C-alpha positions in Angstrom: 91.4 97.7 108.3 89.9 100.0 105.8 91.5 103.3 104.8 90.4 106.5 103.1 92.9 108.8 101.5 93.5 111.8 99.4 96.5 113.2 97.5 97.7 116.3 95.7 100.8 117.4 93.9 102.0 120.6 92.1 105.2 121.7 90.4 105.2 124.9 92.5 105.8 128.5 91.4 109.5 128.2 90.5 110.2 124.8 89.0 109.4 124.2 85.4 108.9 120.4 85.8 107.3 118.4 88.6 109.8 115.8 89.6 107.6 114.5 92.4 105.6 111.3 92.0 103.2 109.7 94.4 101.3 106.4 95.0 98.1 106.3 97.0 96.4 102.9 96.8 96.2 100.4 99.6 98.2 99.0 101.1 100.9 101.5 100.1 101.0 105.3 100.3 104.2 107.1 99.3 105.8 110.1 97.8 109.1 110.2 95.7 111.1 113.3 95.2 113.3 113.0 92.1 116.8 114.5 91.8 118.8 115.3 88.7 116.7 117.7 86.7 114.3 117.2 83.8 114.3 113.7 82.2 116.3 112.5 85.3 114.5 113.3 88.6 111.1 112.8 87.1 112.1 109.4 85.7 113.7 108.3 88.9 110.7 109.1 91.0 108.4 107.5 88.4 110.5 104.3 88.6 109.9 104.2 92.4 106.2 104.5 92.0 106.1 101.8 89.3 107.9 99.3 91.5 105.9 100.0 94.7 102.7 99.9 92.6 103.2 96.2 92.3 101.9 95.9 95.8 98.6 97.8 95.1 95.5 95.8 95.8 97.1 93.4 98.3 95.3 93.2 101.7 98.6 94.2 103.4 102.3 94.5 102.6 105.1 92.7 104.5 108.5 94.1 105.3 110.0 91.8 102.7 107.5 93.2 100.1 108.6 96.8 100.8 112.3 96.0 101.0 112.1 94.2 97.7 110.5 97.3 96.1 113.4 99.4 97.4 115.9 97.0 95.9 114.2 96.9 92.5 113.9 100.7 92.4 117.6 101.2 93.2 118.7 98.6 90.5 116.5 100.1 87.8 117.7 103.7 88.5 121.3 102.6 88.4 120.7 100.7 85.1 118.9 103.6 83.5 121.4 106.3 84.4 124.7 105.5 82.7 127.5 107.3 80.9 127.7 110.1 83.4 124.0 110.8 83.6 122.9 111.2 87.2 119.5 110.8 88.8 118.0 109.6 92.1 115.0 109.9 94.3 113.8 110.0 97.8 111.1 107.6 98.9 109.0 108.0 102.0 105.7 106.3 102.9 103.7 103.9 104.9 102.3 100.4 104.2 99.5 98.7 106.0 100.7 95.5 107.5 99.2 92.7 109.7 100.9 90.8 112.4 99.5 88.4 115.1 95.9 89.5 114.3 96.7 93.2 114.7 97.1 96.1 112.2 100.2 98.1 112.0 101.7 101.0 110.0 105.0 100.0 108.4 106.7 103.4 107.9 109.7 103.6 105.6 112.1 106.3 104.4 115.1 107.1 102.3 115.9 110.8 101.9 114.2 113.9 103.3 110.6 113.4 102.4 108.6 112.8 105.5 105.9 110.8 107.3 103.9 112.4 110.1 101.3 110.9 112.3 98.3 112.9 113.7 96.9 111.1 116.7 95.3 112.2 120.0 95.3 115.8 118.8 99.1 115.8 118.4 101.4 115.8 115.4 104.5 113.6 115.5 107.1 113.3 112.8 107.8 109.6 112.5 110.5 109.5 109.8 114.0 111.0 110.2 115.6 113.0 107.4 118.7 111.7 105.7 120.4 115.0 105.3 123.4 117.0 106.3 121.3 119.3 108.4 119.7 116.4 110.3 123.1 115.0 111.2 124.0 118.5 112.5 120.8 118.5 114.5 121.5 115.0 115.9 125.0 116.0 117.0 123.7 119.2 118.7 125.7 121.5 116.4 122.6 123.1 114.9 119.4 124.5 116.4 116.0 123.7 114.7 115.5 127.4 113.9 118.9 127.6 112.2 118.3 124.4 110.3 115.5 126.0 108.3 118.0 128.6 106.9 121.1 126.4 106.6 122.7 126.6 103.2 123.0 122.8 103.0 119.5 122.0 104.2 118.7 120.2 100.9 121.9 118.1 100.7 121.0 114.5 101.3 123.1 111.8 102.9 121.0 109.0 101.4 118.9 108.6 98.3 117.9 105.8 95.9 120.0 105.4 92.7 123.0 107.3 93.8 125.4 104.3 93.7 125.0 102.9 97.2 122.7 100.0 98.0 119.4 101.1 99.5 119.4 101.7 103.2 115.8 102.5 104.2 114.8 103.2 107.8 111.7 101.3 109.1 109.3 102.0 111.9 106.4 99.7 112.9 103.5 101.4 114.7 100.3 99.9 116.0 97.4 101.4 114.0 95.0 103.4 116.1 91.4 103.7 115.2 91.7 107.5 114.9 95.1 107.7 113.2 95.7 110.1 110.3 99.0 109.9 108.5 100.6 112.5 106.2 103.3 111.6 103.7 104.9 114.6 102.0 107.9 115.9 100.0 110.1 118.6 101.4 108.4 121.1 99.2 105.6 121.1 101.8 107.8 121.2 104.9 110.0 123.9 103.4 107.0 126.3 103.4 104.9 125.1 106.3 105.9 124.6 109.9 104.7 121.6 111.9 102.1 123.5 113.8 100.6 124.8 110.5 100.5 121.3 109.1 98.8 120.1 112.3 96.2 122.8 112.1 95.1 121.6 108.6 95.1 117.9 109.6 93.0 118.8 112.7 90.5 121.0 111.0 89.8 119.3 107.6 88.0 116.0 107.9 88.1 114.9 104.3 91.6 113.5 103.4 91.4 114.7 99.8 90.5 118.2 101.0 93.2 118.1 103.6 95.9 117.1 101.0 94.8 119.8 98.6 94.7 122.5 101.3 98.2 121.6 102.4 99.6 121.9 98.9 97.7 125.1 98.3 99.0 126.7 101.4 102.6 125.7 100.4 102.0 127.5 97.1 100.7 130.6 98.8 103.8 130.7 100.9 106.0 130.8 97.8 106.0 127.3 96.3 109.7 127.3 95.8 109.8 123.5 95.1 107.6 120.8 93.8 105.1 119.9 96.5 103.2 116.7 97.2 101.0 115.4 100.0 99.2 112.1 100.7 96.8 112.0 103.7 95.6 108.6 104.9 92.9 108.0 107.5 91.8 104.8 109.2 88.2 104.4 108.1 87.4 101.3 110.2 89.8 99.2 112.1 90.0 96.5 114.8 92.6 97.6 117.3 95.6 95.3 117.7 95.3 92.9 120.6 98.8 93.8 121.7 101.3 96.6 121.1 104.3 94.4 121.2 105.0 91.1 119.4 107.9 89.1 118.0 109.2 89.9 114.5 107.7 88.2 111.5 110.0 85.4 110.3 110.3 87.1 106.9 111.9 90.3 108.3 114.6 91.4 105.9 117.9 91.0 107.8 117.0 93.5 110.5 117.4 91.1 113.5 114.7 90.2 116.0 116.0 92.8 118.6 115.6 95.6 116.1 112.1 94.4 115.2 111.3 94.5 118.9 112.4 98.1 119.0 110.3 98.9 115.8 107.2 97.4 117.4 107.7 99.9 120.2 107.9 102.8 117.7 111.7 103.1 117.4 113.6 103.4 114.2 116.3 101.0 113.0 119.6 102.7 114.0 120.8 104.9 111.1 124.2 104.3 109.7 126.2 107.2 108.3 126.2 107.2 104.5 128.4 108.8 102.0 127.1 112.1 100.9 125.9 112.1 97.3 127.1 114.8 94.8 125.9 118.1 96.4 124.7 119.1 92.9 121.9 116.6 93.3 119.8 118.9 95.4 116.3 117.4 95.5 113.8 119.5 93.5 110.7 117.5 93.4 104.1 112.8 88.2 101.1 111.7 89.6 97.3 112.0 89.6 95.2 112.7 92.6 93.4 109.6 93.8 90.9 109.2 96.6 88.6 106.4 97.4 87.9 103.9 100.1 89.2 100.4 99.9 89.9 97.4 102.1 93.5 97.3 103.3 
């Protein structure tokens, strides 16, 4: 499978520092939204990009590859932030992976950055936020409209480097020939509703232009946070011969039944996590990068 992609990031109109970082190079595309303020959040997100960048240039990335990147990132952040210094980061993204002769998207997430899939003229949010508000939504105690105004909408229940071992969620989706994926920080979704995001993804063919337009529209709406977007298109692909298969033997302790669910588009069941310090509200370094490359 060959992919084409584009990326854009901006510190926004309020923040003094851009604590977002992004990686856009096959087989991995991700954003990281740092927490902890200047010299903390930007360092944490940069560590995540450095660790995942070790996969850049591979023809594909396995679940073990991705899980190892999460583990190294978490360890490095905890080692770096000592003596009361606090920092952490969200990480959300997608890796191109191959299984039984077919191509798949391996979507991964810790935190409240997001992965969306535009396919068959419809936008679907693949990832699930690790936040207080999301848990209230899941329990039925909060409506989607109220969630956008909730005072704790930026308080996370999971992040990398906050003291707990990494607990990423994974999804495994068959790659369609017309797929377009968006990976973005909450600085984008804070300003734009899903239907507005879908409008841009549907109307702008070039992935770099689409990423840049999404960021620009977020800035025009107020740009209250750092904002980053990575748009990934399938340039050419051979459709998978099947949409269900057994798990790779190297799956990282997820269990074959969970991999079966993932291959049907379901997430690994989320486990409640201890809430990090509420003061670590995610605010949000990276260069735009667009080209076409075999993945």
